[in-house]
N, C-alpha and C positions, 0 to 999 in steps of 0.2 A: 505496499500500500504505500505507504511513506508520506511524512507529515506534511503542510503546506507551510512557506515561508511567508512573511509580513507585506511583504512585496515583489514581485515575477525576477528572474534571473533573464535578461534579452541579450545578452552574449550570444553571439553568434559563433558553432564551429562551420567554415565553408571549404568546400574543394568543386574543383573542375578538372574536367577531361575531355577528351573525346579520341576520334579512330574507329576503326571498322563500320564506317556509316554513318557516325550518331555520335552525338554531345550529350554530357550530362553534367549534369552543377548540386549540389547538392547541403542541404543546411541545417542543423542542429541546436537547441533551445533547452534549456534547465527548465526555465518555466515559473511555476508556482511552487515546483517539488522543491525536496530540502537536498537529494539527490540527484545527479542526472545517471540514468542507467540507461540509454540508449546509447546503441552503437551501431556501426555503417559497415560494408562492403562496396568498392568500385574499384573494378579492373576490367579492362578493354584488353585483347590479347590473353589469352590461358597460356596454360602451360601442356606440358605433354603434345607437343604441335597441335596447340589448338588457337593456333594466334587468329586465327578471325572470329572466334566468339568471343562475349564478354559477359562478364555477369557484376550482378548488381543485388544489394541486399539490406535490409534494416532488422535488425534486433532492440526487441524494446524487454529490457530486463525488469525484473521484479526481486525484490527482497533481498536486491545486492545488485550490483553491477559485470562478475565473476564470469556468469555461464555466457551475458550479449558480447563480453569484450573478446571470450576466447573464440566463441563460434564468427563472430567479423575476423578473427587472423585464419582458422583452421577449415573453416566448415565444406571452403570450396574444393581443400587438398582434400580430406575424408569423399566427397561426392564424388571428383575425379579416380582417386586412387578403389572404387567400388565398383567400376564397370571399365571395363576393357574394348566396350561397345557405343563410345560417344564415337560419334560421325553426322556429315552435313545432311546423310541421303533418307527418305524416307523409311528404307528398312532398319535404319539405325536407336529410331525413334523410341518405339518397346524398352531397346535396352538402356536409351538415355536414362528414361524414367525411371526406371530398374535401380541404377544408377544413384538417383538423387533418392528416392527412399533411402536405400541401403546406406549411403553417407549420412542421412538425418540417423539412422540407429545406432552408424557406429560410433560416431562422437558422443552420442549420449553415454553409452556403454565406458567409453573412454572418459570421458569427465566423470562419469561414478567412480572414477578411480582414486581421482584428487583427495588429497589430503583432507583438508578442509571441509569438500563436499563430502566425504566417507563418515566423517565424524561429526557430522552433523555444526561444525561450525562457520559453514556456509550453507545456507537454506535459497539461493539464488535460482532465481529460471528465468525465462526469455520467451517470448515467440521470435519466429523469423519468417519473414517473405522476402521472396527473391525473386528476380528472372535470369532466366539465362538465354544468351540468345546466340542462336548458330544462324550461319548463313540463308540457310530455308525457312527458319522455326524459332518460335517464345514460348521457352518452357516456363510456366507460371507456378512456382512451389510456395505453397503455404503450411504453417504450423503454429494456431495461435489464431490471435485478434489484431494483427496489423492486416495492411491490406496492399495489394497491391491492384490498379486497375491498366488498360490499355483503353487507347482514345483511336478511334481510327472514320476518319472522312467528319468529323467533329463531335463525332457521338461516342459514348462507353460501350463499347464493342465490346467486353471480357471485366468483368472483377473478379477476385476470391472471395471463399467466402470465409465470415470469422467460423473459428470454433468457441463456441460458449457451451457451457453447460446444459441449457434449458434445449437446445438442440436434440428434436429426437434420436438421432442415434448414437448422439455423445450421452446423453442422458441414460441411455442404454445399456449402452459399456460400462460408464461410473455405476449403478445397479447392481450391472452382473460383476462387478469386482467388489462388489461389499460398500460400496459408499450410497451419497444422495446427496441430492441436490436439494439445498436450501438457498432461498433470497438468488435465485439464479446464480451460486459458487457451488463448487466440490466440496463439500461436506460443509456447505455453510461459510468458505475461505478466502480457495483461490476461483478468479474468476472467470481463466479460461481452460477447457480442458485440453489443449493439446499445447503441448511446450517444450523445449529442450530443456535439460535440469529439474528442478523439483522432487527431488527424487525421494522427497516424506510422502511422495503420491504413486511413489513406483516401487513398492516392497509389500502386495500386493500374493504371498505364496500360491503357485499353481499357475499363473497366470502368467502369458507372455508379455513380450516389451510394450506391443501395441495393443494390451487387455487391459492396462493398467488404470486405475483413476484419474491420470492424465499422460497422452499419450504422447512422444514424439516421432509418430510417423506424421510426414507430410503429405499432405495433396498436391497433384503433378495433375496443370492443364497444361496440353501442348497446343499452340495456334499456327497454323502455316503464315508468312509473314506474307503481308500485300503490300508493298512497296511502294504504289503508289495511293494508296489510301492511309496505312498505318500513320500516326503523326507524334503519339508521346507514350512514356509508360510512367507512371506515376506509384511511388514504392514510400508507406510512409504508417510510422505506428499510431494508434487508436486516440492519441492528443489530437491529431488530425482530422480522422475518421468524428470523432466523439461531439465536432459541430460542424461539418461538411459532409453534405453525402458525395457519393459518385455522383451525379450529376451536376452540382456546383461545382465540385472543383472541377472536374473535367473545364467546366465555361469559365472557370477563375483563370485558370492556366492558359490555356487558349488565348484569355482579352488581353493577358500578361505579357503573351509571347507576343503578340500585334503591334505592343508597345515597347518593347524592351530586350536585345538577343542577349544581355547576361544570363546566364543560367543561376547564377547564386543569386542574382537580386531577385527574379523570378522566384525562386526559393525560399528566399528573406520574407519577402513577400506573404507568400502564401502561410508561414508559421507566426509572422505578425498580425497576419489578419484572424487566422484561429485565435490567438491569445487575446484578441479586441471582441472575437466572437463569446468569448470565457470558455473557452481552453485551461484546464488547472493543470493536464499532464505536461511533463515533459514531449518535445515535438522532437521529431527528426523526418524528412521529407527528401527524397532523393526521385529528382524528374532525367529520366533519358529520352532523348527529342532524333526523333528518324528523318530521315529523310524529307517525309511531308509535314513534318514541322509547321506550326504560323512562323508568316515571315510576319517581322517591323512594315504596319502599316503607316502612310501617309496620313492617313483620312482617321484611322485611328490615334494615330499621333496629334493630331488637329482633336479630336473629340475630348485626349485626354487633357490638352493643354484649357480649353473650353470649362470641364468641368472643375479643374483643382481652381482656375480664374474667379470662377462663378462661387466655389464654396467658399474661396478665400471673403468674395464681396457678401458673403449671406452672414462670417462671423464675426464681418466688422461692423455692419446692420446692427446687428444682435448685440454687439457692446456697447453699440452708440445710444440704442436705445436703452439700455438697463435703466436710466434715469434714478430715481431716490432708493430704487430698491437694488444699486450696490451692483458691482461687478459679479455677471455670473460667472460660475466653474465651470468649467470643464466639460463636466458630468452634465450642468446645465446645456452648453450649446450641444451635446451629443443630442439631449434629450427632444430639445426643440428641432433641428435639424433631421432624425429620425420620423419626428411627428410630419413632415413634408415631403412633397413628391417632385424628388430630385430629380435632373433628367441624367440618362447615359454614366451612371452610374454602373461601377462593373460586375457583369454578369457573376453570380454567383457568390461574389465577395461582396456587393454590398458597401454599405456605408462604414461598415467596419473597415474594408480594406482601403478607407479613404481616411482613416484616422490621423495620421501622421501629416497629412497635406493639413486638415484641420488645425492637430496642436501647433503645427508651424506657424500657421497662420494666428490662432492664437496666443503663442508667445510673444511673437512681433508685436501685436498691437495692444498686448496688456503687461509690459515689463515689470510693473512691478506688484506683479499675480502673487497670491499666496495659495502652499501647495494644496489643492482641493482633495476629495474623499479619494479621486482616482490615482493620484499623487501619491510619489514616495517619499515626501516631508513629513512637516510637522515638527508641533514639540515632543519633546521626551516624553513627554505626559502622556498624548496622546497613542506616541508610540509604543510606549509600554501597556496601556489601553490594550491598543489593537492588537499586541501581540499576547496578550493574555487571551483573548479574546479566541485569536488563532488559535492556541492549542486545545482551549475548550472545544472549540468547535470541531477540531481533528479525532477528542475523544470522544466527544456525543456519535462521530461519524465512526470511529473504529468499535464503540459498544453498538452501534447498528450493524457490522461487519462481522461483527466476531461475538454474539452476544451470549457465547458458551464462555466455560473454561476462566482465565481471568477477567473478564469486563468489570467484573465492583473493581478490579485495583486498580486499573487502568481508568476509571471513571473518578476514583475517589483521588487516586496522586493526581490527575486535574483540577479536579476543585481543589484542591490543597494549595496547589501552585498558583491558579487563579486569585485565592484571598488571601495569600498572602504577599503576592503581589500591590495587593494594594492595600495591605496593608503596609509596603514598604513606602508607599505613596504619601498616604494622609493616615493618622491618628483614626480608629476605628471608631465609629458613633458608639454612644452609650445603650446599650441593652434595651431594646424595646419593655414595654410593661406588661406583655402579657405574652403569651407562650404561642399563641397564635399568630400574634404580629412577626412573632420569629420565626417560627417557620414560612409564612409568605414572603419575608427575603430572604429564608434562603432559596426561597423558590425563584425569588427576581436574582438574585445573585448567579443561580446556575444555570439559567434561560433565561440569555442576553437578546436581546432584539437582533433577528439576523439577518444581512444585507446580502449576503451571499447565493446567491439563487440556488448551485447545486448543492451545500450542506443545506438548506432549509427543507427541498425535496429531500435528504435522507433525514433528516430529523423529522419529519412528517410520517415519515414509512419503519420509522422505530419500535419493533415490541415493545408493548407495555410492560413495567419491570412489576414480576411476580408481587403478592403481598407478603413473603418472609423478604425479598428483597428491600421493598418499602422499608419494612421494620427497621431491619436493620441499620439502612443510611440515616433512618430517624436516632439509633442506637447510636454511631459513629459522630455524628453533627455534637452528639452531647461531650462527643471526648476531647481533650484540651487536642491542638495542633499541634502536631511533629513540626520541629523544623528544616524549614526549607533545602539546606546544605545535606539532611538524612536520607532525602527522596532522589530516590532512580532519574537521570534524564528520562523525560517521556520521548 
């Protein structure tokens, strides 16, 4: 899972290259997560005489980055060494697909012997989505809920299917292995049903590697290349797909390629747009452009320039009309513009894809601005309050996702941290005159008003505590709070 930061880390890792009649660019960003657990592979020209083949992959790690990082460096060699039948002809297609499946099973078994993974010190896992390009075929490979998409002739021609525990075939395998699917997760915990690593879910006696609670077996799809129609392939982790559909991302990438031929910048725009659309996860995207990809258009550049100029003028108008109400925050500007019918917004990206333009105009016209609620600034007291609330919300989220086992410890620890952070800022108020008032006050402290859409949705789905839990919680509230330094880090 991973907790959230008080503000997103927006620094990006970029790369680009080309060869074999294609160009590629990539972008990855940590975002709101406390750690960056994504990894990727980009290779044009493969070893073992496969000079005219290329391979690209995205790996979305969870519970750590060990598995994702290892796979990004070594998955391809396990695939190629698993079959001698790699070749461009139609007769070799099945051999390639067999080699891909065997490579996934081999690397999964190989990593199981790593000391830290075997002894449980590292319990990480990773999804994997990739595309292997031969001169005549595209091999799409998927294990988990990252996704690949092919744009052909301006439309989504193909996309991989996410491996989720609630899918009928996945649920059947999980139940046959003695597990269950609760809150759309394997045993109420893991949100994907296929992954590399995750060996806690791969230890059912009498079951083969593809029959475990979590399977390392990929789905492999082969599509003959259509040189005159194939435009581009997108590989991305679920941090992208959480906020954009296949069709939206296809349209958005096409619109960006018409105004920019720098694939790194296009990928950065995708990542930034998804952040502004509300993605809270790590985000990684690889864009592989084929010969028929859209080219920069003078008409599209003109529309883009006109849109940017129009947005800047609207920001100026809104600031000038603020009057006695005071200068509006950036959030108010975005909210106001979202209600307008703006012309020529990028397809698929919408207003969120133009936030950087709007912010630049806002900052230029309002140099004495104070950081608004969307910014990273504010007083130390405000930052401390936001930090405490963020930790509490994450604890409540974990309470929903893992409501068995040590959930009480997690929740109580977060409540202690929240209270102690509040007492560090100012002396506690005098005790209320009645026990009923005290109960109400505790409830208010434990459930602050939530402004994050995702967290609110998670909290409303939380199962109600049992009567026994409620009684225990009331007893715990009467005990003196331990010192903050005695508490393990949440």
